[in-house]
C-alpha positions as CSV (number, residue, x, y, z in Angstrom):
1,M,-11.6,-86.6,4.0
2,S,-11.2,-82.9,3.8
3,H,-8.8,-81.1,2.0
4,Q,-9.0,-78.8,4.9
5,A,-7.8,-81.7,7.3
6,L,-5.1,-82.4,4.9
7,I,-3.7,-79.2,5.1
8,D,-4.2,-78.7,9.0
9,F,-2.1,-81.8,8.9
10,Y,0.6,-80.9,6.9
11,Q,0.6,-77.3,8.9
12,T,0.8,-78.8,11.9
13,L,3.5,-81.7,11.0
14,T,5.3,-82.9,14.1
15,P,7.3,-85.7,14.9
16,Q,4.6,-87.1,17.2
17,T,1.9,-86.8,14.1
18,L,3.7,-88.6,12.1
19,P,1.5,-92.1,12.3
20,R,-1.3,-89.4,11.3
21,F,-0.4,-89.8,7.6
22,A,-2.2,-93.1,7.5
23,E,-5.3,-91.2,8.1
24,F,-4.6,-89.4,4.7
25,Y,-2.3,-91.6,2.8
26,S,-3.2,-95.0,1.5
27,E,-1.2,-97.8,2.4
28,D,0.7,-98.2,-1.1
29,A,1.1,-94.2,-1.8
30,W,3.8,-93.2,-4.3
31,F,6.1,-90.1,-3.2
32,K,8.8,-87.9,-5.1
33,D,10.8,-84.9,-4.4
34,P,14.2,-84.1,-5.6
35,F,15.6,-86.2,-3.8
36,N,13.8,-89.4,-3.0
37,E,11.4,-91.4,-4.7
38,V,9.4,-94.3,-2.8
39,R,6.3,-96.3,-2.8
40,G,4.6,-97.2,0.4
41,L,3.1,-95.3,3.6
42,P,6.2,-96.5,6.0
43,A,8.8,-94.9,3.4
44,I,6.4,-92.0,3.4
45,Q,6.9,-91.7,6.9
46,R,10.6,-91.9,6.7
47,I,11.1,-88.8,4.7
48,F,9.3,-87.0,6.9
49,A,10.9,-88.6,10.1
50,H,14.5,-87.7,8.3
51,M,13.3,-84.0,7.7
52,F,13.1,-83.3,11.7
53,T,16.3,-84.7,12.4
54,Q,17.7,-82.5,9.1
55,V,16.7,-79.3,9.9
56,G,15.3,-77.2,13.3
57,E,11.4,-76.0,13.7
58,P,10.6,-77.3,10.2
59,R,7.1,-76.2,9.2
60,F,4.9,-75.5,6.0
61,V,2.8,-72.9,4.9
62,V,0.0,-73.6,2.6
63,E,-0.5,-70.6,0.6
64,T,-2.8,-71.5,-2.3
65,V,-5.0,-74.5,-2.9
66,V,-6.7,-75.7,-6.5
67,A,-8.3,-79.2,-5.6
68,D,-11.5,-80.9,-6.8
69,A,-11.8,-84.5,-5.6
70,G,-9.5,-86.4,-7.7
71,G,-6.4,-83.9,-6.5
72,A,-5.0,-81.0,-5.6
73,M,-2.3,-78.6,-6.1
74,L,-0.5,-77.0,-3.1
75,V,1.4,-74.1,-3.4
76,W,3.7,-73.8,-0.2
77,S,6.8,-72.4,1.9
78,F,8.7,-74.7,4.3
79,H,10.3,-72.7,7.1
80,Y,13.2,-74.2,9.0
81,R,16.6,-73.5,10.8
82,A,19.3,-75.1,9.0
83,R,21.8,-76.5,10.9
84,L,24.7,-75.9,9.0
85,W,28.5,-75.8,10.3
86,G,27.2,-74.6,13.5
87,K,25.3,-72.0,12.5
88,S,21.1,-72.0,13.0
89,A,19.9,-69.7,10.4
90,S,16.1,-69.6,9.3
91,Q,15.1,-70.2,5.9
92,V,12.4,-70.6,3.6
93,M,12.2,-72.9,0.4
94,R,9.0,-72.2,-1.8
95,G,7.5,-75.5,-4.0
96,V,4.5,-77.1,-4.8
97,S,2.9,-80.8,-4.3
98,H,0.9,-82.3,-6.8
99,L,-2.0,-84.7,-4.8
100,Q,-3.8,-87.3,-6.6
101,F,-6.8,-89.2,-4.6
102,D,-7.9,-92.9,-4.2
103,A,-11.7,-93.8,-4.2
104,E,-11.5,-93.1,-1.3
105,G,-10.3,-89.8,-0.5
106,K,-6.8,-90.7,0.3
107,V,-3.3,-89.5,-1.2
108,N,-1.9,-92.2,-3.3
109,Y,0.3,-89.8,-5.6
110,H,2.5,-87.0,-4.0
111,R,5.0,-85.3,-6.2
112,D,6.9,-82.2,-4.9
113,Y,8.0,-79.7,-7.2
114,W,11.0,-77.2,-5.6
115,D,13.9,-75.6,-7.6
116,T,16.9,-77.5,-5.6
117,A,19.4,-75.1,-7.2
118,E,17.9,-71.9,-6.1
119,E,15.7,-73.0,-2.9
120,L,18.9,-75.0,-1.5
121,Y,22.0,-74.9,-3.0
122,M,22.3,-71.3,-3.8
123,K,21.7,-71.0,-0.2
124,L,25.3,-73.3,1.0
125,P,28.4,-71.7,1.6
126,G,30.7,-72.3,-1.7
127,I,28.7,-74.1,-3.7
128,G,26.0,-70.9,-3.3
129,S,28.8,-68.6,-4.7
130,L,29.6,-71.0,-7.7
131,M,25.7,-71.4,-8.6
132,R,25.1,-67.2,-8.2
133,G,27.9,-66.6,-10.3
134,M,26.7,-69.2,-13.1
135,R,23.5,-67.9,-13.1
136,R,24.9,-64.0,-13.8
137,M,27.2,-65.8,-16.7
138,L,24.2,-67.6,-18.3
139,A,21.2,-64.7,-17.6
140,A,20.0,-62.7,-20.8
């Protein structure tokens, strides 16, 4: 499997392409992000399927790739429309995925790193004001 094929898969992900995870991930792959920790292809597919129900127009853009035969680090931006309180505002969240590949070149370890405070909570009404105030208070 080429790294570019995997990146293309992420960047063109739709509800219809979710079954293609099996082309890129091992059956017992492990996945962790700030809200989930699961093992197995069906559980990983459920997380991404859930994403399509929670936000509008989700789209990943991979901006930087550092990779070799054993793994990769992908720096990405996630573009979406937030469905909060009747609004549909365009948002961007930035993060990094750490991937490790098995002997067949499939992802068997996927860990996403992104700052939930800055990238998510600060954008929420009420909570965002509190978080921004705390940041100002704690900043040097």
